[in-house]
C-alpha positions, 0 to 999 in steps of 0.5 A: 273362807276356805274355797274348794276349787275344781281339779280342772282349774288347778293346773291351768297357768295364767296368761303370761302375756296378759301379766306382761301387758300389765307391766308394759301398760306405761307410756314410757314403755316400748312394748312388743309383747302384746298380740294386739292389732294396731288401734290406729287402723280400726275403722271407727267412723264406719263402725259408728255409721253401721251401729247407727244404721242397725239401731235405727232401722232394726234396733228392737230386733237387734237388741233381742236374744237370737239363735245360737248358730248366729246371724244368718246373713253374716254366716252366708257372708263368711261362706261366700268369702271362703268360696271367693278367697279360698275356693272352697264351698262351705254351707252357712249351716256349718258355720257357728258364730263364736265369742272370739275364736278362743271360744271355738277352742273352749268348745272343741275341748269340751266336746272332744277332750277327756282328762289324759287325752293326747292333743298334738300341738306345734312347738312353739305353740299358741299360748291361748290353745295351750291354756284352753286345752289345759282346762280339760287336762289334755296330754300335750305332745309337741311337734317342732316347726321349721321354716316352712311348716311342721317337721314331717318325720317327727310328726310321723313318729308322733302319730305312730306312738299315740292316738290323738284326739285333736291336732291344733295348728296355725298354718298361716303366720303362726302365733308365735313364730310367724311361720307359714306352712308351704304347699308341700308341707301342707300336703305332707301333713294332710296325708299323715293326719288323714291316715291317722284319722285325727281331727285337725283344728285349723286356726286362721286368725291371721290369714287375711293379713298377707303382705308378701307372697301368695295365699296358700291352700287351706287344710279345709280343702285338703281334708274337709271331713277332718278339719274344723276351721276357726276364723275371727273378725278381731284382726281385720275389723276390731277385737272388742266385738269378740266375734269369731266363728267355727266351721265344722262337719255336721256331726261335730257341729251338732255337738258344738251347738249344745256346748255353745248353748250351755256356755252363753246361748249365743254370741253378741247379737248386736255386734253380729248385726253391726259387723254385717252392716259394716261389711255390707257398706264397706270394701273389706278388701280395701280395708285389709290392704291398708292394714297389710301395707302398714304391717309390712312396713313395720315388719321390714323396720323390725327386720332391718333393726335386728340386722343392724343391732343384734349379734350375728349369731341371732336367728329370726323368722321372716314372716310374709304376713301376720303380726309376729316375728320369732327370734332365737338368741345366741346359744346359752342366752336365756330369753327370760333373763333377758326379759328381766333385764329389758324391763329395767330398760323399759322395753318388753317382749314375750320370752319363749317359755310360755309357748312350750309345754315341756321346756323351760329357760329357752333362748327364743322370744316373740316380738310383735311388730303391729302396734309400733311405728318404724321409729319406735321399733328401731328404738325398742330393738336397739334397747334390747340389743344393748342389753343382749350385747352386754351378756353375749 
């Protein structure tokens, strides 16, 4: 059969990370490649109890179709948490429950991006966003990150050269770099984006996973009418529910609802009810503190091992939270070549190439520390360093 596919899908790359996971899905492999939360920290028993309670008390309704906006008590809970944790007032009627925060990117692409429209992203940038907006044939312009956020001068120059439909950002423990924007950088970025009139997508799946430092001001507070805020239960409860949310100004929200209805009518309603029951019956902050304690120890083990085994010319970020660390190899070393050699040693990471839109054969790579214990981290980093030291 000679299929005729749409132009839209022709230039969209496969997820490099998903392809790596197929290779590394082997007990003999040590994998720092995934962006997965630690499965040993999933609240299995508490979720089981919540599920039984929902089905026993209101099972017939919980198994029915529901509103596109999502379960109202859950949206109220999310709004209250933003008020308590971020000191921002959000109307629950501006919260749309989505099928993971990834759907939020898809919906924003559908309602904003025409072929050739400029979309501003971070460099390195989140692969899932690059993939999502590539479907709509966006023209990506990347602004580099440094240790405390975006390069302000380059952001200013980019905004002077082109009009951007969207600016996509992960300001807390960014994927892939682990970098967080400082308070000063956030204000500078907000000033420029406000003046440019660009809609900002503030994606915050990792913001609750802070194990060092203090919580920073959300962009939603700095420019409420220009920011669409994404959140997720995947990293703080469990990803299998595929439940996230999007917070948007009224005019944008109305368009999102239309796009959502055309996509899937509504997100998993039973899952929403179970998540809400879990949140009602359990101390989510205590649960998150268990996660961050483990992740903090794992991050420290990875930093210690890098300092112990890697060449001194190696540079790396020091994230205060999240799940990732970004490493820059000595000059002239290709992370893709290193990756291919490390696969032979049964250790995997993500080479930097997929996180750029205009560069290839880069010397950077992403390491995930959330899914390996301290002993495994030292062994895996040692294997990578053994290969690297042979080619430096």
